VODRENMAR-317938 format. One line per field, with one value per residue (C-alpha): x, y, z. Coordinates in nm, 4 decimals. Each point is the difference from the previous one (the first is absolute). Layout:
<recs>
X <- (X_...) .
Y <- (Y_...) .
Z <- (Z_...) .
</recs>
This chain:
<recs>
X <- (0.2383_-0.1430_0.0913_-0.3563_-0.1789_-0.3570_-0.2431_-0.1514_0.3309_0.1241_-0.3005_0.0367_0.3799_-0.0356_-0.3421_0.1503_0.1756_0.3243_0.1662_0.0344_0.2783_0.0658_0.3735_0.1270_0.3413_-0.0117_0.1325_0.3196_0.0387_-0.2999_0.0104_0.2596_-0.0306_0.2373_0.2284_-0.2671_-0.2644_-0.1655_-0.0845_0.2588_0.0104_-0.2061_-0.3369_0.0397_0.1251_-0.3016_-0.2356_0.1580_-0.0243_-0.3602_-0.0773_0.1788_-0.2352_-0.3083_0.1194_-0.0586_0.2273_0.1096_-0.0398_0.2056_-0.1713_0.2822_-0.0322_0.2595_-0.1670_-0.2100_-0.2349_-0.0647_-0.0740_-0.2516_-0.1852_0.0076_-0.2595_-0.2692_0.0560_0.0467_0.3541_0.1531_-0.0790_0.2922_0.2425_0.3117_0.0086_0.0095_-0.2974_-0.1052_-0.3270_-0.1159_0.0545_-0.1701_-0.3315_0.0121_0.2563_0.0051_0.3588_0.1853_0.2341_0.3273_0.2462_0.2883_0.0700_0.2104_0.0809_-0.0886_0.2926_0.0578_0.2550_0.1273_0.2752_0.3434_-0.0089_-0.3548_-0.0462_-0.2385_0.1811_-0.2677_-0.3302_-0.1816_0.1397_-0.1916_-0.3393_0.0459_-0.1585_0.1739_0.1400_-0.1073_0.0042_-0.0004_-0.2128_-0.1328_-0.3687_-0.2182_0.3132_-0.0263_0.2208_-0.2094_-0.3092_0.1772_0.1452_-0.3314_-0.1297_0.3089_0.1513_-0.1434_0.2228_0.2197_-0.1348_-0.0298_0.0816_-0.1105_0.1864_-0.1889_0.2014_0.2289_0.3159_-0.1235_0.0204_0.3714_-0.0014_-0.2567_0.2122_0.2974_-0.1602_-0.2110_0.2703_-0.2336_0.1186_-0.0839_-0.0659_-0.1979_0.0154_0.1047_0.3358_0.1927_-0.0391_0.0618_0.3106_0.1208_-0.0676_0.1981_0.2912_0.0636_-0.1096_0.2164_-0.2148_-0.2707_-0.0233_-0.2535_-0.1223_0.0734_-0.2547_-0.3373_-0.3356_-0.2207_-0.0136_-0.1713_-0.1946_-0.0052_-0.2978_-0.2037_-0.3166_-0.3320_-0.2993_-0.1983_-0.3069_0.1930_-0.0076_0.0925_0.3048_0.1031_-0.0327_0.2094_0.2630_0.0352_0.1016_0.2143_0.1924_0.0609_0.1201_0.2407_0.1596_0.0345_0.1262_0.2925_-0.1355_-0.0324_0.3621_0.1337_-0.1842_0.1304_0.3619_-0.0337_-0.0821_0.2751_-0.2320_0.1396_-0.0153_-0.3837_-0.1516_-0.2500_-0.2889_-0.0733_-0.2800_-0.3523_-0.1484_-0.2415_-0.3509) .
Y <- (1.3403_0.3457_0.1370_0.1592_-0.2218_-0.0585_0.1942_-0.3113_-0.1415_0.3310_0.0344_-0.3454_0.0351_0.3283_0.0111_0.2274_0.2391_-0.1790_-0.3397_-0.2054_-0.2437_-0.2981_-0.0667_-0.3138_0.0335_-0.3672_-0.0737_0.1954_-0.0815_0.2184_0.2604_0.1599_0.3051_0.2701_0.2050_0.2778_-0.2475_-0.0062_-0.3279_-0.1041_-0.2756_-0.1263_-0.0024_0.3598_0.0969_-0.1557_0.1736_0.3392_-0.0511_-0.1025_0.3200_0.2049_-0.1252_0.0508_0.3457_-0.0642_-0.0225_-0.3312_-0.1128_-0.2987_-0.2326_-0.2058_-0.3566_-0.2549_-0.2924_-0.0866_-0.1843_0.3234_0.1722_-0.2539_0.0258_0.3857_-0.0338_-0.0446_0.3649_0.1564_0.0969_0.0132_0.0318_-0.1769_-0.2590_-0.1958_-0.3539_-0.3517_-0.1083_-0.3027_-0.1725_0.0287_0.3775_0.0224_-0.0837_0.3723_0.1769_0.0308_-0.0554_0.1028_-0.2512_-0.0055_0.2918_-0.1667_-0.3768_-0.0825_-0.3494_-0.1662_-0.1771_-0.2092_0.0830_-0.2918_-0.0442_-0.0615_-0.3569_-0.0850_-0.3375_0.1867_0.0074_0.1101_0.1660_-0.3280_-0.1117_0.2664_-0.1565_-0.2913_-0.0587_0.1740_0.2796_0.3421_0.2894_0.3719_0.2192_0.3617_-0.0159_0.0779_0.0236_-0.1269_-0.2823_-0.0848_-0.0253_-0.2142_-0.2330_-0.0369_-0.1553_-0.2018_-0.1392_-0.3317_-0.1259_0.2836_0.2638_0.3660_0.2406_0.3542_0.3133_0.3305_0.1271_-0.1300_0.1518_-0.1654_-0.3434_-0.0050_0.1137_-0.2695_-0.2553_0.0944_0.0498_-0.3193_-0.2044_-0.0796_-0.2267_0.2275_0.3726_0.0725_0.3299_0.2390_-0.1193_0.3163_0.0973_-0.3654_0.0191_0.3084_-0.1523_-0.3133_0.1963_0.1319_-0.2969_-0.2990_-0.2191_-0.0059_-0.0731_0.0232_-0.3141_0.0136_0.1437_0.1049_-0.1554_0.2482_0.3013_0.3058_0.2119_0.3495_0.1946_0.3256_-0.0323_0.1986_-0.1022_-0.2413_0.2178_0.2608_-0.1604_0.3219_0.0467_-0.3576_0.0190_0.3218_-0.1523_-0.3101_0.2302_0.2200_-0.3044_-0.1245_0.3442_0.0624_-0.3533_0.0403_0.3574_-0.1089_0.2027_-0.3078_-0.1071_0.3546_0.0252_-0.3399_0.1013_0.3377_-0.1616_-0.2681_-0.2922_-0.0727_-0.3692_-0.0108_-0.0724_0.2075_-0.2205_-0.0906_0.1658_-0.1195_-0.2605_0.1410_-0.1122) .
Z <- (-2.1514_0.0383_0.3307_0.0566_0.2561_-0.0805_0.2137_0.1678_0.0826_0.1314_0.2291_0.1338_0.0546_0.1947_0.1694_0.2727_-0.2511_0.0837_-0.1058_0.3045_-0.0884_0.2382_0.0283_0.1503_0.1770_0.0733_-0.3410_-0.0342_-0.3657_-0.0823_0.2760_0.2220_0.2377_-0.1140_0.2246_-0.0048_0.1117_-0.3359_-0.1859_-0.2716_-0.2405_-0.2994_0.1843_0.1046_-0.3477_-0.1521_0.2310_-0.0620_-0.3762_0.0407_0.2157_-0.2715_-0.2597_0.2106_0.0825_0.3724_0.2980_0.1255_0.3663_0.1071_0.2416_0.1537_0.0984_0.1308_-0.1573_-0.3000_0.2205_0.1828_-0.3301_-0.0943_0.3429_-0.0489_-0.2900_0.2520_0.1355_-0.3444_0.0741_-0.3378_-0.3743_-0.1602_0.1373_-0.1149_0.1131_-0.1182_-0.2123_0.1959_-0.0708_0.3580_-0.0064_-0.3418_0.1887_0.1064_-0.2251_-0.3808_-0.1168_-0.3044_-0.1680_0.1885_-0.0555_0.1991_0.0787_0.3114_0.1426_0.3216_0.1830_0.2958_0.2699_0.2264_0.2878_-0.1584_0.1366_-0.1200_-0.1664_-0.2449_-0.3318_-0.2529_-0.0097_-0.0399_0.3336_0.1972_-0.0094_0.2458_0.3340_0.2872_-0.2036_0.1270_-0.2448_0.1084_-0.2202_0.0046_0.0639_-0.2973_-0.2301_-0.3613_0.0987_0.3056_-0.2088_-0.2585_0.2608_0.1661_-0.3168_-0.0886_0.3311_0.1003_0.2802_0.1397_0.2451_-0.0665_0.2953_-0.0644_0.0890_0.0012_-0.3030_-0.2640_0.1776_0.3155_-0.1513_0.0169_0.3589_0.0777_-0.1878_0.2175_0.3361_-0.0097_-0.1749_-0.2813_-0.2898_-0.2917_-0.0628_-0.3247_-0.1616_-0.2947_-0.1253_0.0047_0.3677_0.0991_-0.2135_0.1690_0.3436_-0.0799_-0.1256_0.3536_0.1969_-0.0826_0.2190_-0.2591_-0.3731_-0.2895_-0.1684_-0.3793_-0.2288_0.0907_0.1163_-0.1619_-0.2329_0.1605_-0.2565_0.1225_-0.1384_0.0246_0.1815_0.0583_0.2102_-0.2077_-0.0019_-0.2088_-0.3477_-0.1930_0.2113_-0.0477_-0.3842_-0.0070_0.2369_-0.2281_-0.2948_0.2247_0.1250_-0.3583_-0.1312_0.2887_-0.0446_-0.3754_0.0161_0.2458_0.2855_0.2339_-0.0842_0.0533_0.3448_0.1024_-0.0859_0.1532_0.3369_-0.0202_-0.0916_-0.3483_0.0811_0.0113_-0.3317_-0.2080_-0.0606_-0.3613_-0.1987_0.0974_-0.2148_-0.2600_0.0398) .
</recs>
């Protein structure tokens, strides 16, 4: 793909003269804060590469949850974002095909009678979730009998699970795995309950920007850029998404 950004797309991506990139620290697979206070990880690397092609500076707009990024559309707070491409979010955000896929997993007390993912959706089971996260939106559609208990952020879901002695914490697999390794009183259920498709998004009104971002995402998957960015930030166990289906 030619690295020249079409004029209409460039205008929609940088209406202020800068690329305002929303970064979600609530998902440590995609974004981490560096020792210098600057964003690191695949999301930040993609934003910097996009700004380079635009010939404009990047300004990182930092959030602690994906739900807060979605809400910030109302105040025109960002031009490009990196978050799960959920159907509910797609009502207001134009998403690319995914560039990374990660798994949603369940954390339970070590002595829990719950043995597999299918056991979770039963009456009386209380599941801690980060409000507005991709897995929160998914579980709201899928859970029929269990009860979702929302924490303000994804990281806060584990704290809520512990403090309220809930039955399950739902979240991104990697940070839950890391927590379980240092807390022998909990364990992960095997496998996953969902795949979270991480995509690049623009406000839905910006069609030229969305079209360019779709090509941009595909090129950076194919070139190895996404895989290198994941590896550089210590996230090699996250998967680069496959090429988008041809229309």
